[in-house]
C-alpha positions in Angstrom: -2.9 -18.7 1.9 -5.6 -16.4 3.4 -8.8 -16.3 1.5 -11.3 -16.2 4.4 -12.9 -13.0 3.1 -13.3 -13.9 -0.5 -14.6 -17.4 0.3 -16.8 -16.7 3.4 -17.6 -13.0 3.7 -17.7 -11.2 0.4 -16.6 -12.7 -2.9 -14.2 -10.7 -5.0 -16.7 -10.5 -7.9 -19.6 -9.2 -5.8 -17.3 -6.5 -4.2 -16.0 -5.5 -7.6 -19.4 -5.2 -9.2 -21.0 -3.4 -6.3 -18.3 -0.9 -6.0 -18.2 -0.4 -9.7 -21.9 0.5 -9.6 -21.5 2.7 -6.5 -18.6 4.7 -7.9 -19.1 5.2 -11.6 -18.5 7.6 -14.5 -21.5 9.7 -13.6 -20.2 10.6 -10.1 -16.5 10.2 -10.7 -15.7 13.9 -10.2 -17.5 13.7 -6.8 -15.7 10.8 -5.3 -12.3 11.7 -6.8 -12.5 15.0 -5.1 -13.7 13.4 -1.8 -10.7 11.1 -1.8 -8.4 13.9 -2.9 -6.7 12.3 -5.9 -4.3 14.6 -7.6 -2.1 14.3 -10.7 1.3 12.7 -10.0 0.6 11.3 -6.6 1.9 8.0 -5.2 -1.3 6.4 -3.8 -2.1 3.4 -1.6 -5.4 1.7 -1.2 -5.6 -0.3 2.0 -8.0 -3.2 1.7 -8.3 -3.0 -2.1 -10.3 -6.3 -2.6 -10.4 -6.9 -6.4 -8.9 -3.5 -7.2 -11.8 -1.7 -8.8 -11.0 1.7 -7.1 -7.4 1.4 -8.2 -8.5 0.7 -11.7 -10.9 3.6 -11.8 -8.4 6.1 -10.4 -5.8 5.0 -12.9 -8.4 5.4 -15.7 -9.4 8.9 -14.7 -5.9 10.2 -13.6 -3.4 8.1 -15.6 -0.2 9.7 -14.3 -0.7 8.6 -10.6 1.2 5.7 -9.2 -1.2 3.4 -7.4 -0.8 0.4 -5.2 -3.5 -1.8 -3.7 -2.9 -3.9 -0.6 -5.1 -6.7 0.7 -4.7 -9.7 3.1 -6.9 -11.9 1.0 -5.0 -13.9 -1.6 -8.1 -14.5 -3.7 -8.7 -10.7 -3.9 -5.1 -10.0 -5.0 -5.1 -12.7 -7.6 -8.3 -11.3 -9.1 -7.0 -7.7 -9.0 -3.8 -8.7 -10.8 -5.7 -10.6 -13.5 -8.2 -7.8 -13.9 -5.4 -5.3 -14.2 -3.8 -7.3 -17.1 -7.2 -7.7 -18.7 -7.8 -3.9 -18.6 -4.2 -3.1 -19.7 -3.6 -0.8 -16.7 -0.5 -0.1 -14.7 -1.5 -0.8 -11.1 0.5 -2.7 -8.5 -1.2 -5.1 -6.1 0.4 -6.5 -2.9 -0.7 -9.3 -0.6 -0.2 -8.0 2.9 -1.5 -7.1 6.4 -2.9 -3.6 6.9 -1.5 -3.6 10.5 2.0 -4.4 9.3 2.4 -3.1 5.8 5.4 -4.1 3.7 6.2 -0.5 2.7 8.9 1.9 3.9 8.2 5.0 6.0 7.2 8.2 4.3 6.3 6.5 0.9 2.8 7.6 -0.1 1.1 11.0 -0.8 -2.3 9.5 -0.2 -3.7 6.5 1.7 -7.4 5.6 1.4 -9.6 2.7 2.4 -13.2 1.8 1.8 -15.2 0.0 4.6 -12.1 -1.6 6.1 -11.6 0.1 9.5 -14.7 -1.7 10.7 -12.8 -5.0 10.7 -9.3 -4.1 12.0 -8.0 -2.8 15.3 -7.9 1.0 14.9 -4.6 1.8 16.5 -2.4 -0.3 14.1 -4.7 0.3 11.2 -4.5 4.1 11.3 -1.0 4.0 12.8 0.4 2.1 9.9 -1.1 4.5 7.4 0.5 7.4 9.3 3.9 5.7 9.1 3.8 5.1 5.4 2.5 8.5 4.5 4.9 11.3 3.6 4.9 14.4 5.8 1.9 16.4 4.6 0.4 13.2 3.1 -3.4 12.6 3.4 -5.4 9.7 4.8 -9.0 9.2 3.7 -11.3 6.7 5.3 -14.5 5.8 3.5 -17.2 3.9 5.5 -20.6 2.9 4.2 -23.3 3.9 6.7 -25.9 1.2 6.2 -28.5 2.8 8.5 -28.6 5.8 6.2 -29.1 3.8 3.0 -32.4 4.0 1.0 -33.5 0.6 -0.2 -36.3 -0.3 -2.6 -34.6 -3.0 -4.5 -35.2 -6.2 -6.3 -32.6 -7.9 -4.1 -35.3 -8.5 -1.4 -38.0 -9.7 -3.8 -37.4 -13.5 -3.6 -40.2 -16.0 -3.4 -41.1 -17.7 -0.1 -39.4 -20.8 -1.4 -36.2 -19.0 -2.1 -36.2 -17.2 1.2 -36.8 -20.5 3.1 -34.0 -22.2 1.3 -31.6 -19.3 2.0 -32.6 -19.2 5.6 -32.0 -23.0 5.9 -28.6 -22.6 4.2 -27.5 -20.1 6.8 -29.3 -21.6 9.8 -26.2 -23.3 11.3 -23.5 -20.8 10.2 -22.5 -20.3 13.8 -20.3 -17.4 15.1 -18.0 -17.2 12.0 -18.2 -13.4 11.9 -17.3 -13.1 15.5 -14.5 -15.6 15.3 -12.9 -13.6 12.4 -13.6 -10.1 13.7 -16.1 -9.2 10.9 -17.5 -5.9 11.9 -15.9 -6.1 15.4 -14.4 -2.6 15.2 -17.4 -0.7 13.8 -17.7 2.8 15.2 -20.2 5.5 15.5 -19.7 8.2 12.9 -18.4 10.6 15.5 -15.6 8.3 16.6 -13.8 8.2 13.3 -12.3 11.7 13.5 -11.2 11.0 17.0 -9.4 7.9 15.9 -7.5 9.8 13.3 -6.5 12.4 15.8 -5.3 9.7 18.2 -3.1 8.3 15.4 -1.4 11.8 15.0 -3.3 13.2 12.1 -4.3 16.9 12.0 -6.6 19.0 9.9 -9.2 16.3 10.2 -12.4 16.7 8.3 -15.8 14.9 8.1 -18.0 14.7 5.0 -20.7 12.5 3.5 -21.4 11.3 0.0 -24.8 9.9 -1.1 -24.8 8.2 -4.4 -27.5 6.3 -6.3 -25.9 2.9 -7.0 -28.9 1.1 -8.5 -31.7 2.7 -10.6 -32.1 0.8 -13.9 -35.4 2.5 -14.7 -33.8 6.0 -14.7 -34.0 7.8 -18.0 -30.3 8.8 -17.6 -29.2 5.1 -17.3 -28.2 3.4 -20.6 -29.5 -0.1 -21.4 -26.0 -1.5 -20.9 -25.6 0.0 -17.5 -29.1 -0.9 -16.5 -28.5 -4.6 -17.2 -25.1 -4.4 -15.4 -26.9 -3.0 -12.4 -29.4 -5.8 -12.3 -26.7 -8.4 -12.7 -24.7 -6.8 -10.0 -27.5 -7.5 -7.6 -27.9 -11.0 -9.0 -24.2 -11.7 -8.4 -24.6 -10.5 -4.8 -27.5 -12.8 -4.2 -25.7 -15.8 -5.8 -22.7 -15.0 -3.7 -24.8 -14.9 -0.5 -26.0 -18.5 -1.3 -22.5 -19.7 -2.2 -21.0 -18.3 1.0 -23.6 -20.2 3.0 -22.7 -23.4 1.1 -19.0 -22.7 1.9 -19.7 -22.2 5.6 -22.2 -25.0 6.1 -21.7 -27.5 3.2 -24.3 -29.9 4.5 -27.1 -27.5 5.4 -28.8 -28.1 2.1 -28.9 -31.2 -0.2 -27.4 -30.9 -3.6 -30.9 -30.7 -5.0 -31.8 -27.9 -2.7 -28.6 -26.0 -3.5 -29.3 -26.3 -7.2 -32.9 -25.2 -6.7 -31.9 -22.1 -4.7 -29.5 -21.0 -7.4 -32.1 -21.6 -10.1 -34.7 -19.6 -8.2 -32.3 -16.6 -7.8 -31.4 -16.7 -11.5 -35.0 -17.0 -12.6 -35.8 -13.9 -10.5 -33.2 -11.8 -12.2 -33.9 -13.2 -15.6 -37.5 -12.1 -15.1 -36.3 -8.6 -14.0 -34.2 -8.2 -17.1 -37.1 -9.3 -19.3 -39.3 -6.7 -17.5 -36.7 -4.1 -18.2 -36.3 -5.1 -21.9 -40.1 -5.1 -22.2 -40.3 -1.5 -20.9 -42.0 -2.5 -17.6 -40.7 0.0 -15.0 -40.5 -1.3 -11.4 -38.7 1.8 -10.0 -36.6 -0.4 -7.8 -33.6 1.6 -6.6 -31.1 2.1 -3.9 -28.7 4.7 -2.5 -25.4 4.4 -0.5 -24.3 7.0 2.0 -20.6 7.0 2.7 -18.8 8.7 5.6 -15.6 10.4 4.4 -13.1 11.2 7.1 -9.7 12.7 6.2 -6.6 14.1 7.8 -3.0 15.1 7.2 0.2 13.8 8.5 
């Protein structure tokens, strides 16, 4: 069983919620066009995590056949359970992106979202070339953190909360380095070159910028606003839990409980402020590099 990512890097729930907020009903036409989804396609998502992209694509374009692949067993178990809950027809496979269990020339479209940063490029793009049909399309999405705009409640913790979180992570060691987390990150200009090396042609570069958190916007419903706030809450709680998983003895049980309570109190307060009509205008954007090519 491989659950390194879901236990120690990004939990399935936080990934699902954050991507659900980033790519939503209000901007669906934009990102569906960027990925190149078309009716009747056989589509593969490489590194699907909890499957939110697959679920959304199936919702918007029901006649596609869509498969999600991920190495993390926790992600795949979540994706399958969520698919059943939503009543959707999506397939999820536990597998390695550098040696995928699919025949040559199978898919019309392969896409990934912030995966290439963690996997050797030659086998990552080479495998997608192999499983794509002639004329098939690859699309690589990569969040560019240095281009993001942040003014968000995520960073508004008390001094006590920050001190406890810092202590929790203080002896986490070189876990990311040991597991190649971010080891294959590239400058934006390198992505199209890597696709060309893998044999793709008609390579294009584009960028999407989306507002993924803005609960005080007039265009955001009460339901979505609360979901946005709770999405950030889940991310903060997951950050603490991952520290507990990596360094179980860094905090006492009392300190762990205290940290969790402080995080929840902060977001409970933010929701109360929202419900009381107090606008904080905390918001954030994500800028995504979109690189595509054809086989």
